[in-house]
KEDOGU-257406 format. One line per 8 residues: number of its first residue (from 1); their letters; for each residue y negated, z, x negated of N, C-alpha, C. Coordinates in pm, 1 decimal, always signed. Example, Ala and Ser with C-alpha at 12.3 -4.5 7.8 and 13.67 -1.06 7.14 Angstrom:
1	as	+569.0 +780.0 -1319.0 +450.0 +780.0 -1230.0 +330.0 +780.0 -1320.0  +225.0 +708.0 -1285.0 +106.0 +714.0 -1367.0 -3.0 +787.0 -1290.0 $
This chain:
1	msihrham	+646.9 +5268.0 -972.7 +768.8 +5200.1 -923.3 +845.5 +5301.7 -833.4  +899.0 +5246.1 -723.4 +983.7 +5326.0 -636.5 +1099.3 +5383.0 -700.4  +1141.2 +5514.2 -668.4 +1258.2 +5570.1 -720.2 +1378.4 +5508.0 -665.2  +1374.4 +5433.4 -555.1 +1486.4 +5360.4 -493.8 +1492.2 +5214.5 -539.6  +1487.2 +5199.2 -673.8 +1491.7 +5060.4 -725.9 +1603.0 +4975.3 -679.6  +1723.2 +5018.8 -678.9 +1835.4 +4935.5 -636.6 +1829.2 +4897.4 -479.5  +1785.2 +5005.3 -406.7 +1773.7 +4977.5 -260.2 +1661.4 +4877.2 -238.4  +1562.5 +4874.3 -314.3 +1447.0 +4775.9 -291.2 +1488.9 +4644.3 -339.8 $
9	ehldkahr	+1572.2 +4632.1 -439.6 +1615.3 +4501.9 -484.2 +1695.3 +4427.6 -375.3  +1782.9 +4505.3 -307.6 +1850.6 +4437.9 -187.6 +1758.6 +4411.9 -73.5  +1653.8 +4495.4 -61.6 +1559.1 +4471.7 +53.0 +1484.8 +4342.2 +25.1  +1444.3 +4318.0 -102.8 +1379.0 +4198.2 -137.1 +1460.6 +4077.2 -118.4  +1590.4 +4091.0 -144.6 +1678.8 +3976.5 -114.2 +1681.8 +3947.3 +25.2  +1675.1 +4049.0 +109.3 +1679.8 +4026.6 +262.2 +1553.3 +3952.1 +299.4  +1442.8 +3993.0 +238.5 +1314.2 +3922.7 +272.1 +1328.2 +3767.7 +239.7  +1385.4 +3747.4 +123.6 +1395.4 +3600.0 +75.4 +1480.9 +3522.4 +161.3 $
17	llesgevd	+1589.4 +3587.8 +206.3 +1690.9 +3515.2 +296.3 +1631.0 +3491.6 +434.2  +1543.1 +3582.0 +482.6 +1475.1 +3564.3 +608.6 +1372.0 +3444.9 +598.6  +1309.1 +3440.2 +483.5 +1202.3 +3348.7 +466.2 +1262.2 +3204.0 +445.9  +1386.5 +3184.1 +406.5 +1447.1 +3060.7 +382.4 +1449.7 +2973.2 +509.0  +1462.9 +3039.8 +616.1 +1468.4 +2965.5 +747.2 +1609.2 +2922.5 +784.5  +1713.7 +2936.0 +694.3 +1840.6 +2900.3 +722.2 +1918.1 +2992.6 +817.5  +1978.1 +2944.6 +922.9 +2044.6 +3027.5 +1015.4 +2150.7 +3117.4 +956.7  +2234.6 +3051.4 +865.3 +2346.4 +3125.0 +805.0 +2294.3 +3238.3 +714.1 $
25	hlryaale	+2169.3 +3224.7 +664.7 +2121.9 +3334.3 +576.3 +2086.4 +3455.2 +656.7  +2063.0 +3450.3 +784.8 +2032.2 +3563.3 +858.4 +2140.6 +3675.1 +852.4  +2268.8 +3628.6 +864.0 +2373.8 +3722.2 +842.0 +2371.1 +3801.7 +711.0  +2349.8 +3718.6 +601.7 +2348.5 +3773.5 +475.6 +2224.7 +3873.5 +456.2  +2118.8 +3839.0 +528.3 +1997.8 +3930.1 +529.2 +2036.1 +4060.7 +581.2  +2118.9 +4059.5 +695.4 +2153.9 +4188.1 +756.5 +2241.9 +4263.0 +660.5  +2334.4 +4202.0 +585.7 +2417.4 +4262.4 +488.0 +2333.6 +4327.6 +380.3  +2230.1 +4258.5 +330.3 +2154.2 +4303.5 +221.0 +2066.2 +4431.3 +267.4 $
33	irysiehl	+2028.0 +4436.8 +398.1 +1958.4 +4552.3 +440.4 +2054.2 +4671.4 +452.0  +2180.2 +4645.8 +487.2 +2281.6 +4759.0 +489.4 +2302.8 +4803.9 +344.2  +2308.3 +4716.5 +255.0 +2333.3 +4749.6 +120.5 +2215.0 +4842.0 +63.3  +2090.2 +4803.7 +104.1 +1974.7 +4878.6 +78.5 +1983.7 +5019.3 +130.1  +2027.9 +5035.1 +250.2 +2034.6 +5167.1 +312.3 +2151.7 +5251.6 +241.8  +2259.1 +5183.4 +209.0 +2362.9 +5256.8 +133.4 +2315.0 +5307.4 +1.5  +2236.8 +5228.8 -74.2 +2177.8 +5282.1 -197.1 +2083.0 +5399.7 -172.8  +2010.7 +5399.9 -62.5 +1925.6 +5513.5 -39.8 +2008.5 +5640.5 -22.0 $
41	fyglipqy	+2117.4 +5627.8 +50.7 +2210.8 +5751.3 +63.5 +2280.6 +5781.6 -63.4  +2329.2 +5686.8 -126.3 +2396.8 +5709.0 -256.1 +2309.8 +5771.2 -364.3  +2177.9 +5735.2 -355.9 +2087.5 +5792.9 -452.4 +2064.6 +5941.3 -443.4  +2101.1 +5996.9 -325.5 +2099.1 +6139.5 -311.2 +2206.1 +6216.5 -378.8  +2323.6 +6150.5 -397.4 +2441.8 +6218.6 -459.7 +2407.4 +6290.0 -592.3  +2345.0 +6220.7 -688.7 +2322.8 +6285.9 -818.8 +2231.6 +6412.7 -802.9  +2143.5 +6413.4 -696.5 +2057.5 +6528.3 -681.3 +2122.0 +6649.4 -621.5  +2249.6 +6633.4 -567.6 +2320.8 +6742.4 -507.7 +2462.1 +6750.0 -579.6 $
49	kdelpdnv	+2473.7 +6695.3 -698.4 +2606.7 +6691.8 -740.9 +2676.1 +6817.8 -783.0  +2602.6 +6923.8 -805.0 +2651.8 +7055.6 -829.9 +2704.8 +7120.3 -699.1  +2665.8 +7072.5 -589.3 +2703.4 +7139.4 -465.0 +2791.7 +7058.0 -371.7  +2809.0 +6928.8 -407.1 +2899.5 +6839.3 -328.8 +3042.7 +6851.4 -365.0  +3132.4 +6825.5 -280.5 +3284.9 +6824.1 -315.7 +3306.9 +6716.9 -427.7  +3407.2 +6743.7 -500.6 +3440.9 +6652.6 -612.0 +3479.2 +6507.4 -551.9  +3544.9 +6499.5 -431.3 +3570.8 +6371.6 -387.5 +3456.8 +6280.6 -347.1  +3333.7 +6342.3 -324.6 +3223.4 +6257.7 -318.6 +3169.4 +6208.6 -447.2 $
57	iegdvwrp	+3168.1 +6297.5 -540.4 +3116.2 +6265.5 -680.2 +3207.0 +6152.3 -735.9  +3342.3 +6161.1 -709.6 +3428.6 +6064.8 -761.9 +3443.9 +5929.5 -681.8  +3368.9 +5927.3 -569.7 +3363.5 +5803.2 -488.7 +3466.0 +5791.7 -391.1  +3555.1 +5892.6 -368.3 +3655.4 +5882.5 -263.0 +3592.4 +5884.9 -111.7  +3482.8 +5964.0 -113.5 +3411.6 +5965.8 +13.5 +3286.4 +5872.9 -3.7  +3270.2 +5774.3 +74.9 +3157.4 +5675.6 +49.4 +3077.6 +5644.6 +181.3  +3134.8 +5683.9 +300.1 +3064.1 +5637.4 +417.4 +2929.9 +5722.1 +421.5  +2822.2 +5648.8 +445.8 +2690.0 +5719.6 +447.0 +2680.6 +5833.6 +543.3 $
65	adiidmia	+2741.9 +5817.2 +659.3 +2737.5 +5925.7 +764.2 +2805.4 +6050.4 +709.5  +2914.5 +6037.6 +640.1 +2985.0 +6158.9 +585.8 +2900.9 +6218.5 +480.8  +2839.7 +6139.5 +397.5 +2754.1 +6192.3 +279.4 +2643.0 +6267.2 +336.4  +2561.5 +6213.3 +436.8 +2444.6 +6280.5 +488.5 +2479.0 +6400.2 +562.4  +2596.2 +6406.1 +624.9 +2640.1 +6530.9 +698.8 +2656.3 +6646.5 +593.8  +2726.1 +6612.8 +478.1 +2743.5 +6715.1 +376.0 +2606.8 +6757.4 +314.8  +2529.2 +6658.2 +284.8 +2402.1 +6702.7 +217.5 +2302.4 +6775.6 +322.6  +2307.3 +6732.2 +443.6 +2221.0 +6804.5 +551.6 +2269.1 +6941.2 +566.3 $
73	didptvah	+2398.0 +6970.7 +550.3 +2449.1 +7104.2 +567.4 +2405.0 +7186.4 +443.6  +2400.6 +7126.9 +319.7 +2350.4 +7190.3 +206.3 +2199.9 +7214.4 +210.5  +2128.6 +7115.3 +251.6 +1982.1 +7107.5 +246.1 +1924.1 +7038.9 +366.2  +1892.3 +7120.8 +480.7 +1835.2 +7056.0 +602.2 +1710.2 +6981.0 +584.0  +1636.3 +7013.9 +477.2 +1501.6 +6953.3 +450.5 +1515.8 +6806.2 +416.2  +1637.5 +6766.3 +385.9 +1654.4 +6619.9 +340.4 +1608.2 +6521.7 +439.8  +1607.4 +6555.3 +560.6 +1558.3 +6463.4 +665.5 +1410.7 +6460.8 +685.4  +1337.2 +6540.6 +611.4 +1196.3 +6547.2 +627.6 +1120.7 +6487.8 +502.3 $
81	dseirige	+1003.8 +6434.1 +534.6 +919.6 +6378.1 +425.0 +876.9 +6497.9 +329.8  +862.0 +6480.0 +207.8 +820.6 +6577.4 +114.0 +709.1 +6520.8 +22.1  +630.1 +6612.3 -32.5 +517.8 +6570.1 -114.0 +482.9 +6688.6 -209.7  +452.9 +6655.6 -327.8 +410.4 +6749.8 -427.7 +260.4 +6736.2 -457.1  +186.0 +6842.4 -438.6 +41.0 +6836.8 -469.6 +1.2 +6951.7 -563.1  -97.6 +6936.1 -644.4 -146.7 +7041.8 -728.1 -298.7 +7041.5 -716.6  -362.4 +7155.4 -740.8 -502.3 +7163.3 -739.8 -546.7 +7294.0 -811.7  -669.2 +7291.6 -855.2 -719.6 +7409.3 -939.5 -784.9 +7503.8 -842.7 $
89	qpapgvap	-750.7 +7632.5 -859.9 -804.0 +7744.2 -779.0 -946.0 +7769.0 -820.6  -1040.4 +7781.2 -736.0 -1175.0 +7820.4 -775.6 -1181.6 +7967.4 -832.1  -1092.1 +8052.8 -772.8 -1078.1 +8196.7 -827.1 -936.3 +8240.7 -787.5  -887.1 +8340.2 -851.3 -754.5 +8399.9 -820.9 -733.7 +8415.6 -668.3  -633.2 +8368.5 -609.9 -612.7 +8393.9 -467.9 -684.2 +8302.5 -375.5  -767.7 +8215.9 -425.5 -849.2 +8130.9 -339.8 -784.6 +7993.7 -340.9  -765.0 +7932.2 -221.5 -694.1 +7800.3 -215.7 -781.3 +7688.1 -278.9  -724.3 +7595.2 -348.8 -795.8 +7484.0 -413.0 -874.1 +7404.2 -296.4 $
97	tqmivlgr	-977.1 +7349.9 -329.2 -1056.0 +7272.3 -236.0 -1018.1 +7122.6 -245.6  -966.2 +7085.2 -371.3 -912.1 +6948.3 -389.4 -766.1 +6953.3 -436.7  -691.9 +6857.8 -384.9 -556.1 +6852.6 -429.8 -523.2 +6709.1 -474.0  -437.1 +6706.3 -576.3 -393.0 +6579.3 -629.5 -248.9 +6554.2 -588.5  -217.2 +6444.5 -539.2 -75.5 +6420.1 -498.9 -5.5 +6361.6 -615.7  +103.2 +6431.4 -656.6 +182.9 +6392.8 -773.2 +297.8 +6292.9 -731.3  +343.6 +6309.2 -604.0 +452.0 +6217.2 -565.7 +495.6 +6241.9 -419.5  +559.1 +6151.5 -356.5 +604.5 +6159.9 -217.8 +755.5 +6111.7 -213.7 $
105	qsgigkdl	+826.2 +6166.7 -122.6 +959.4 +6117.5 -96.0 +982.9 +6120.7 +57.2  +1026.1 +6012.5 +117.3 +1053.6 +5997.4 +264.0 +1184.0 +6077.3 +295.2  +1182.6 +6130.6 +410.4 +1312.0 +6192.2 +456.1 +1421.4 +6093.9 +493.3  +1543.9 +6128.3 +462.0 +1660.2 +6043.4 +491.8 +1758.8 +6114.1 +584.9  +1778.3 +6060.3 +698.7 +1866.1 +6134.6 +788.3 +1949.4 +6036.2 +869.2  +2019.5 +6080.1 +973.3 +2110.6 +5990.4 +1052.6 +2034.5 +5891.5 +1137.8  +1905.4 +5910.3 +1163.0 +1836.0 +5821.2 +1232.9 +1832.9 +5680.1 +1171.8  +1827.8 +5674.3 +1044.2 +1832.3 +5552.8 +970.0 +1970.3 +5479.2 +989.2 $
113	lrkvyhkl	+2074.8 +5554.7 +1003.9 +2201.4 +5500.3 +1026.1 +2212.5 +5451.8 +1166.2  +2167.6 +5525.0 +1260.6 +2175.0 +5499.6 +1406.8 +2079.5 +5376.9 +1442.1  +1961.3 +5383.3 +1390.6 +1858.5 +5277.1 +1437.2 +1874.6 +5148.8 +1364.9  +1927.6 +5152.7 +1237.4 +1932.9 +5026.3 +1158.9 +2065.0 +4993.7 +1122.8  +2138.6 +5079.8 +1041.8 +2260.5 +5047.9 +972.6 +2372.1 +5001.5 +1070.0  +2396.7 +5081.7 +1183.4 +2497.9 +5052.4 +1268.1 +2461.7 +4934.4 +1356.6  +2332.5 +4920.4 +1392.3 +2293.0 +4804.5 +1476.7 +2313.6 +4673.5 +1404.9  +2295.4 +4676.5 +1278.2 +2313.2 +4549.4 +1194.3 +2458.8 +4521.3 +1178.1 $
121	gfylhart	+2542.1 +4616.8 +1177.5 +2686.3 +4596.8 +1159.4 +2743.6 +4513.3 +1270.1  +2681.7 +4515.1 +1387.4 +2733.8 +4434.4 +1489.8 +2741.4 +4287.5 +1460.7  +2631.4 +4241.5 +1378.7 +2621.2 +4102.2 +1344.9 +2703.6 +4053.7 +1227.9  +2775.6 +4144.2 +1168.5 +2858.4 +4119.1 +1050.9 +3001.2 +4096.0 +1085.5  +3025.1 +4105.3 +1214.0 +3168.9 +4084.4 +1260.3 +3169.5 +3984.6 +1378.1  +3287.0 +3917.5 +1388.5 +3303.7 +3814.8 +1498.7 +3297.7 +3890.3 +1631.7  +3243.1 +3827.3 +1732.0 +3240.9 +3891.9 +1868.4 +3379.1 +3884.5 +1933.0  +3412.1 +3981.8 +2007.5 +3545.5 +3987.1 +2070.5 +3554.6 +3874.3 +2178.7 $
129	dqrphdps	+3444.4 +3827.7 +2239.0 +3451.5 +3716.6 +2333.1 +3452.1 +3580.8 +2270.6  +3444.6 +3587.8 +2131.8 +3452.2 +3464.9 +2046.7 +3332.9 +3367.7 +2060.5  +3230.5 +3424.4 +2115.4 +3101.6 +3343.5 +2124.2 +3025.3 +3371.7 +1998.2  +2941.0 +3278.3 +1955.4 +2854.2 +3296.3 +1831.2 +2745.0 +3388.9 +1856.8  +2702.1 +3459.2 +1752.7 +2585.5 +3541.0 +1760.6 +2461.4 +3456.1 +1783.8  +2364.4 +3509.1 +1854.3 +2239.1 +3436.2 +1879.0 +2148.0 +3449.7 +1757.0  +2123.4 +3344.3 +1689.0 +2039.1 +3359.2 +1563.5 +1896.9 +3403.5 +1592.3  +1845.7 +3356.6 +1701.8 +1700.5 +3400.9 +1731.3 +1693.0 +3545.0 +1762.3 $
137	hlrkrllk	+1792.1 +3599.4 +1824.9 +1798.3 +3743.8 +1854.6 +1815.2 +3817.7 +1728.4  +1898.2 +3772.0 +1635.2 +1925.2 +3839.6 +1514.3 +1799.0 +3837.3 +1421.2  +1730.9 +3727.3 +1424.6 +1604.0 +3717.8 +1346.2 +1497.1 +3829.6 +1392.6  +1490.4 +3834.8 +1531.6 +1396.5 +3929.3 +1587.8 +1445.1 +4079.0 +1551.3  +1570.9 +4105.4 +1560.1 +1627.2 +4229.0 +1524.7 +1594.6 +4274.9 +1384.7  +1610.6 +4169.5 +1292.8 +1591.0 +4196.9 +1150.4 +1440.8 +4225.5 +1122.5  +1358.9 +4152.8 +1182.5 +1212.2 +4174.4 +1167.1 +1157.1 +4311.3 +1216.9  +1231.8 +4355.0 +1327.5 +1204.7 +4477.1 +1387.5 +1245.5 +4599.0 +1306.0 $
145	llpfvekf	+1362.9 +4581.5 +1242.2 +1422.3 +4689.0 +1167.5 +1383.1 +4706.8 +1024.7  +1342.8 +4599.4 +960.1 +1292.7 +4599.7 +831.6 +1197.1 +4714.0 +794.8  +1093.5 +4737.8 +870.7 +1000.4 +4844.7 +844.4 +1057.6 +4983.8 +828.8  +1175.5 +5010.9 +891.3 +1238.8 +5135.6 +887.0 +1292.7 +5164.7 +734.3  +1325.3 +5055.1 +676.5 +1370.1 +5063.8 +530.6 +1261.8 +5049.0 +440.9  +1167.3 +4957.6 +474.3 +1052.3 +4929.3 +386.5 +968.7 +5054.1 +348.1  +961.9 +5149.1 +435.4 +877.9 +5266.6 +409.1 +920.8 +5347.4 +288.6  +1043.5 +5325.1 +239.1 +1102.7 +5397.8 +126.3 +1039.6 +5331.9 -1.3 $
153	rgdtlsgr	+983.4 +5218.7 +0.6 +931.1 +5154.3 -112.9 +832.0 +5230.4 -190.2  +751.1 +5310.0 -117.7 +647.2 +5384.1 -174.9 +685.2 +5520.1 -240.8  +814.6 +5555.4 -221.8 +858.0 +5684.3 -269.0 +849.6 +5689.8 -431.7  +788.5 +5795.4 -481.3 +771.9 +5816.0 -622.5 +825.1 +5946.3 -668.6  +876.2 +6021.2 -577.6 +917.8 +6161.2 -607.2 +1067.7 +6175.6 -597.6  +1132.6 +6237.8 -689.0 +1281.4 +6259.3 -687.1 +1298.7 +6408.5 -710.2  +1272.0 +6477.0 -606.2 +1280.4 +6624.2 -611.7 +1387.2 +6688.0 -519.6  +1467.4 +6609.1 -456.3 +1562.5 +6669.8 -379.7 +1663.5 +6749.8 -449.2 $
161	glaekayf	+1718.9 +6854.1 -393.2 +1811.6 +6933.0 -458.2 +1758.6 +7064.6 -537.6  +1624.7 +7065.9 -548.7 +1563.6 +7174.5 -619.0 +1562.4 +7299.5 -527.6  +1619.4 +7407.7 -575.7 +1622.4 +7527.3 -496.5 +1673.8 +7643.8 -587.5  +1651.5 +7766.9 -530.6 +1709.6 +7882.2 -597.1 +1865.2 +7883.2 -566.8  +1944.2 +7895.7 -674.5 +2084.3 +7888.7 -650.3 +2168.0 +8001.9 -716.7  +2283.5 +8027.2 -667.0 +2375.8 +8125.2 -722.1 +2486.9 +8050.0 -784.3  +2541.0 +8101.9 -897.6 +2642.6 +8032.2 -971.3 +2751.3 +8144.9 -985.3  +2882.2 +8091.9 -955.1 +2997.8 +8172.4 -963.2 +3119.5 +8090.3 -992.5 $
169	kciacgrp	+3239.0 +8146.4 -1024.2 +3356.2 +8076.1 -1036.7 +3452.0 +8100.2 -920.2  +3517.7 +7991.5 -886.3 +3624.2 +7995.1 -778.7 +3728.7 +8099.5 -820.9  +3752.8 +8196.2 -737.9 +3855.8 +8296.1 -763.2 +3994.1 +8238.3 -771.2  +4016.3 +8126.1 -702.9 +4149.5 +8067.4 -698.2 +4179.5 +7977.1 -811.2  +4082.9 +7889.5 -854.4 +4117.4 +7790.2 -958.3 +4018.7 +7802.0 -1074.8  +3913.5 +7880.1 -1066.2 +3823.1 +7905.5 -1183.2 +3715.9 +7796.0 -1197.9  +3708.6 +7700.2 -1097.4 +3609.9 +7596.7 -1102.6 +3471.2 +7653.0 -1076.9  +3370.4 +7614.8 -1160.7 +3227.6 +7659.6 -1136.4 +3182.4 +7617.6 -1005.3 $
177	ivqrtera	+3115.0 +7702.9 -924.9 +3068.8 +7669.0 -791.8 +2911.7 +7710.3 -784.7  +2839.4 +7619.3 -723.0 +2692.7 +7639.8 -711.4 +2657.2 +7650.5 -559.1  +2588.2 +7755.7 -520.9 +2547.7 +7762.3 -379.6 +2401.1 +7810.0 -378.4  +2314.4 +7730.3 -302.5 +2181.2 +7776.0 -287.0 +2167.8 +7896.1 -202.2  +2087.4 +7989.2 -247.4 +2070.6 +8116.9 -171.8 +2025.4 +8100.6 -24.7  +1939.6 +7999.5 -7.8 +1890.8 +7981.7 +126.5 +2013.6 +7943.5 +220.7  +2104.2 +7863.2 +170.5 +2217.4 +7826.2 +252.7 +2308.6 +7944.6 +276.4  +2314.7 +8029.0 +186.8 +2401.8 +8152.6 +214.3 +2356.2 +8231.9 +328.9 $
185	grnplvtc	+2229.0 +8231.3 +355.4 +2178.5 +8303.2 +470.4 +2208.9 +8239.4 +597.3  +2227.8 +8098.4 +595.7 +2263.7 +8027.6 +718.9 +2415.7 +8027.4 +742.3  +2489.5 +8010.0 +626.7 +2637.7 +8003.1 +637.6 +2694.0 +8084.7 +513.5  +2745.7 +8199.6 +536.5 +2801.3 +8283.0 +420.8 +2924.5 +8232.4 +362.4  +2982.0 +8121.9 +413.5 +3110.9 +8065.9 +363.2 +3089.1 +7946.4 +276.2  +3144.8 +7945.0 +161.5 +3135.4 +7828.2 +72.1 +3281.5 +7786.6 +27.9  +3301.7 +7659.9 +28.0 +3441.6 +7607.3 -0.3 +3431.6 +7551.2 -143.3  +3539.4 +7571.7 -217.6 +3548.0 +7531.4 -353.9 +3551.2 +7376.1 -351.5 $
193	pnkrcgai	+3464.1 +7317.7 -432.4 +3450.8 +7171.6 -430.0 +3580.6 +7091.4 -489.4  +3668.7 +7177.1 -561.1 +3783.6 +7108.6 -613.1 +3878.0 +7066.9 -501.5  +3892.1 +6932.8 -487.2 +3978.5 +6879.0 -378.7 +4120.2 +6931.8 -380.2  +4174.6 +6972.4 -495.5 +4303.9 +7032.0 -498.7 +4310.7 +7179.7 -478.8  +4196.6 +7233.2 -450.6 +4185.1 +7380.0 -431.3 +4143.9 +7403.7 -286.5  +4017.8 +7395.8 -261.4 +3959.2 +7423.4 -120.9 +3952.5 +7563.5 -87.4  +3960.1 +7654.9 -186.4 +3951.6 +7805.8 -151.0 +3818.3 +7829.3 -79.9  +3811.1 +7925.5 +16.1 +3691.8 +7961.7 +91.0 +3646.3 +8097.3 +46.9 $
201	heyietdi	+3516.1 +8103.1 +4.7 +3461.2 +8228.8 -47.1 +3363.6 +8268.5 +46.7  +3341.1 +8408.6 +66.5 +3235.6 +8464.0 +148.1 +3127.3 +8527.8 +69.2  +3005.7 +8488.0 +98.5 +2887.3 +8544.4 +35.3 +2855.3 +8684.0 +89.1  +2845.4 +8777.8 +0.3 +2820.2 +8914.8 +43.3 +2696.5 +8975.5 -26.4  +2597.1 +9023.2 +51.6 +2488.0 +9099.0 -7.3 +2528.8 +9234.1 -51.2  +2472.0 +9271.8 -165.3 +2495.9 +9413.8 -214.0 +2373.6 +9504.3 -189.3  +2395.4 +9630.1 -224.8 +2285.5 +9727.1 -206.3 +2177.7 +9704.6 -313.5  +2216.5 +9631.6 -419.9 +2115.5 +9605.7 -526.9 +2030.3 +9480.2 -497.9 $
209	pgvsehkl	+1901.4 +9494.3 -486.8 +1811.2 +9385.0 -451.3 +1834.4 +9264.3 -544.2  +1850.6 +9147.9 -493.2 +1866.2 +9025.8 -577.9 +2000.7 +9009.1 -629.0  +2095.3 +9096.8 -597.4 +2237.5 +9086.8 -649.1 +2333.6 +9059.6 -535.3  +2415.9 +8971.0 -545.9 +2510.5 +8931.4 -441.9 +2648.2 +8905.8 -512.1  +2756.4 +8895.6 -424.0 +2883.3 +8867.3 -487.5 +2958.5 +8779.5 -386.8  +3063.9 +8717.2 -430.5 +3150.8 +8635.4 -347.9 +3294.8 +8688.3 -352.0  +3356.1 +8686.0 -234.0 +3497.1 +8726.9 -231.0 +3573.0 +8615.5 -161.1  +3704.3 +8599.5 -202.7 +3790.0 +8509.4 -143.6 +3827.3 +8546.1 -6.7 $
217	lqhnmkce	+3815.4 +8447.3 +91.7 +3838.3 +8475.4 +229.9 +3988.6 +8487.4 +245.4  +4034.3 +8599.9 +297.8 +4174.8 +8623.9 +321.3 +4210.4 +8678.3 +458.7  +4324.5 +8658.6 +503.0 +4374.9 +8714.1 +636.5 +4484.5 +8818.3 +602.5  +4477.2 +8933.0 +671.5 +4570.1 +9038.0 +648.1 +4689.8 +9023.4 +751.8  +4804.2 +9000.9 +701.9 +4925.3 +9010.3 +782.3 +4997.1 +9141.2 +750.8  +5000.3 +9218.7 +859.7 +5061.9 +9348.6 +847.1 +5206.9 +9345.7 +874.8  +5291.6 +9389.9 +784.2 +5430.7 +9371.8 +801.2 +5484.6 +9450.8 +918.4  +5560.6 +9389.6 +1006.7 +5617.9 +9461.8 +1127.3 +5730.1 +9559.9 +1082.8 $
225	kcgsdnwl	+5787.1 +9537.6 +965.6 +5903.4 +9619.0 +926.0 +5857.0 +9743.4 +853.4  +5761.7 +9739.6 +761.6 +5722.0 +9858.8 +676.6 +5572.3 +9885.2 +689.6  +5498.3 +9803.6 +760.3 +5359.2 +9835.7 +779.2 +5267.5 +9802.9 +671.4  +5315.5 +9736.9 +567.4 +5233.8 +9704.9 +450.9 +5135.8 +9596.8 +480.2  +5019.7 +9592.7 +402.6 +4924.2 +9490.7 +419.9 +4962.9 +9377.3 +321.9  +4958.1 +9256.6 +381.7 +4977.4 +9131.5 +299.0 +4858.9 +9039.6 +311.2  +4781.1 +9023.6 +213.4 +4658.4 +8954.0 +210.5 +4686.3 +8799.6 +169.8  +4660.1 +8709.2 +272.8 +4699.6 +8574.4 +243.8 +4568.9 +8495.7 +242.9 $
233	dvhkleqg	+4553.1 +8401.6 +143.4 +4439.6 +8314.2 +130.6 +4420.8 +8220.7 +251.8  +4306.7 +8232.6 +319.0 +4286.1 +8155.9 +442.4 +4304.4 +8013.0 +429.8  +4255.8 +7954.8 +312.9 +4259.3 +7805.7 +290.0 +4404.3 +7759.5 +280.3  +4498.2 +7848.1 +262.5 +4637.5 +7800.9 +246.6 +4713.6 +7811.7 +375.7  +4651.2 +7874.6 +478.7 +4735.3 +7900.4 +599.5 +4766.0 +7778.9 +683.3  +4662.1 +7689.2 +698.2 +4683.0 +7576.0 +775.2 +4788.9 +7486.3 +705.1  +4776.9 +7456.7 +581.6 +4872.1 +7377.3 +508.9 +5013.5 +7442.4 +516.0  +5013.5 +7572.8 +491.1 +5139.5 +7642.2 +506.5 +5203.7 +7631.0 +637.4 $
241	anegmivn	+5122.8 +7636.5 +746.0 +5180.0 +7627.2 +880.5 +5235.6 +7487.0 +905.1  +5168.9 +7383.3 +845.4 +5216.8 +7249.1 +855.7 +5350.5 +7226.7 +789.5  +5365.2 +7300.8 +674.7 +5486.7 +7277.9 +592.0 +5591.7 +7382.0 +630.9  +5564.7 +7470.3 +725.3 +5662.7 +7576.9 +761.8 +5693.7 +7676.4 +644.8  +5586.7 +7719.1 +587.5 +5586.5 +7809.3 +470.3 +5658.8 +7942.7 +501.4  +5736.8 +7988.2 +411.0 +5798.8 +8123.6 +425.9 +5716.8 +8220.8 +345.6  +5684.0 +8339.1 +403.0 +5599.7 +8437.5 +333.3 +5695.6 +8564.7 +328.6  +5698.1 +8622.6 +209.7 +5773.8 +8749.0 +193.9 +5678.5 +8862.0 +185.7 $
249	ccacqaky	+5711.5 +8978.8 +252.4 +5621.9 +9095.8 +248.6 +5620.1 +9144.8 +105.4  +5506.4 +9175.5 +64.5 +5489.4 +9224.3 -88.5 +5555.8 +9348.9 -108.7  +5592.1 +9434.8 -8.2 +5651.7 +9561.6 -29.1 +5802.8 +9566.3 -4.6  +5846.1 +9516.4 +115.6 +5989.4 +9522.4 +154.4 +6061.0 +9391.6 +154.4  +5985.5 +9288.8 +115.6 +6042.7 +9150.4 +109.1 +6087.7 +9090.4 +235.8  +6047.7 +9144.0 +349.5 +6078.5 +9091.5 +484.0 +6018.0 +8947.0 +488.7  +6092.2 +8859.2 +553.8 +6060.9 +8718.1 +554.5 +5989.4 +8687.6 +679.9  +5881.6 +8604.9 +675.1 +5804.0 +8555.4 +780.3 +5779.0 +8403.2 +765.5 $
257	qlrkwirf	+5784.7 +8338.6 +882.7 +5759.0 +8191.7 +874.4 +5628.2 +8157.9 +938.8  +5549.5 +8079.2 +867.2 +5424.0 +8038.7 +923.1 +5446.9 +7918.6 +1013.3  +5392.8 +7924.8 +1139.1 +5405.1 +7817.4 +1240.0 +5275.3 +7791.7 +1312.6  +5259.6 +7668.9 +1356.9 +5152.2 +7632.3 +1444.4 +5201.1 +7621.3 +1582.7  +5121.0 +7654.0 +1681.6 +5162.7 +7646.5 +1824.5 +5048.1 +7617.5 +1914.0  +5088.1 +7573.9 +2034.9 +4978.5 +7545.6 +2142.2 +4988.4 +7664.5 +2240.1  +4869.6 +7722.0 +2268.6 +4860.2 +7837.5 +2349.6 +4766.6 +7822.2 +2455.3  +4809.3 +7860.1 +2586.3 +4717.9 +7858.6 +2696.8 +4671.5 +8003.2 +2731.6 $
265	erlg	+4530.8 +8016.8 +2749.5 +4486.9 +8142.1 +2788.9 +4408.7 +8130.1 +2921.4  +4435.9 +8212.4 +3017.3 +4365.8 +8218.8 +3146.9 +4223.3 +8261.9 +3126.4  +4131.7 +8183.6 +3179.4 +3987.2 +8211.5 +3171.3 +3935.7 +8282.1 +3285.2  +4004.8 +8278.9 +3400.0 +3947.6 +8335.6 +3515.3 +4054.9 +8337.9 +3635.7 $
């Protein structure tokens, strides 16, 4: 059975609606295909639940494009087909001559949204020129796009999200954070998934092999009055600037106001 059971149930409904021959059913077939695609994307969420922001897990973020952007940043391989195979080695260090396929999973990326999801959305809304949609054109479009979703029916592998990971606690709020070590090499910054926190941590390699640490990303404001260092959490600066936050020097209590401004710089 396909791991995308809910997605395939909607795809089956789309097939039945197409076969009915009713013109009005074409629009509902387009809707069912979009539902199928949404389930494909939503099915990824549990596999990355430890690494996605809380507002995705809680359902506040639901647009497939937003979800795939976040997951692709976590795991770029999500857009590629994957397969697990095993085989017996004839001897230590010798590659197996026969391999058995344990499962396959098709890659899911923005192409599915661009080629199918968004194109079908056009037929779910009234036209601005108030003309009716052409049913023959819609039927041809549906038949052309169905194979892009149908290919997921054969997926039997649910192995997304498997990787070597580092675990630590947010320095600001204490929430547990998970970061895959491969991603740390691409982007050393990781944001706390707690939507009420958002603290930014920097991944730092140590001199000890296999050991790393995370530190809270901060900006140093040097007091103009006494020269003292004032370390401010970077994730609070933008919100503080929007709210006109007042900052007191930690040593002499001199007051500073956080502001946003527009600045022009000459380039040549």
